[in-house]
C-alpha positions, 0 to 999 in steps of 0.5 A: 216473749215473756220471762219469769221472775228472776227467782225462777231462773236464779238457780242456773247462775248458781250452777256457775262455780269457780272463776270464770269470765261473762261477757255481752255478745259482740255482734261484730265477733263470731260466737266461736271466738267465745266457745273456744275459750275455757270458762267463758260465757256470754249473753246477748239479753238481760232481763227488765223487770218492768216489762218482764221480759227479755231485752237487748243490752245494747243496741243492735249493731249492723254489720255484714254485706247487707248493711254496707253500701255498694261501691261502684267501679272507679271511673276509667280515665276519660270515661264519662260520668253518666250519674245524676250529680244532682241526686249525689251527696254535695261536697262540703270541703276539699282536702286538695284545696290550695290552702296549706294546713298552717293557713286553715288553721290561721283562718280558724283562729281569726273565726274564733277571734270573730265569734268572741267579739260577736259575744261581747257585742251580743247582750244575751251572750254577755249575760250567759258568758260574763268573762272573756274566758268563757266567750272565748270557749263558747266561740271555739265550739264546732259550730264556728269552726263548721261555719268558718270551713264552709264559708272558706269552701263557698268562697273557693278558699280565697282567704281575703273573700272568706274573711270579708264575709266573717265581718259583713257590713252589719257587724261580726257573724255570731254563730250559736248552737242549742248548748250555748243557750243554756246557762251555766248552772244548767250545763252543770246539772246536765254534766251531774245527770251524765256522770250519774246516769250515762246516756240513759236520757229517759231516767235523766229527764225523770230525776233532773228535768222539772215538769214546770 
């Protein structure tokens, strides 16, 4: 559906006089919640001058029974589970593991320390993170913690066995994600772009990323 130029429907907005409230229609709320309020209006589409059409202002939030998972009934005590377990999700962490929260936190500290030491031994990391502070910050990223918790789970929450995997025969394990491949200047540039454009990555690419 095409839309006329803004000047053609600008009169509609000029008819609102006095103090009022205009909000984006939230799909998780009922329309009556807006209509019942005095001097309150809502909108769901915005005009895109480039495509000359009306577009949704934000991504669709899929709520309601059509988009919810069907939760099966809980098995009774002693009732066999006839589901094909190979087609179900894989458990990555047991919240009822024998370790205490303090022991888990201590293991994560060890994993971060191993990650910091691994970066000190890695030539490429020492160039990107020339200071100990930067190396420690990089070793505290989520990928290090995910690897540590996955290691604990795969080794049955045996701390001694899991620690030996963090430091195998060839040297300490180094876990890096894509963000760590960026230089400090590239990270600062991306932070500046986010502050300017938010999550509009098309504008970020056009304004901050060179073709070369």
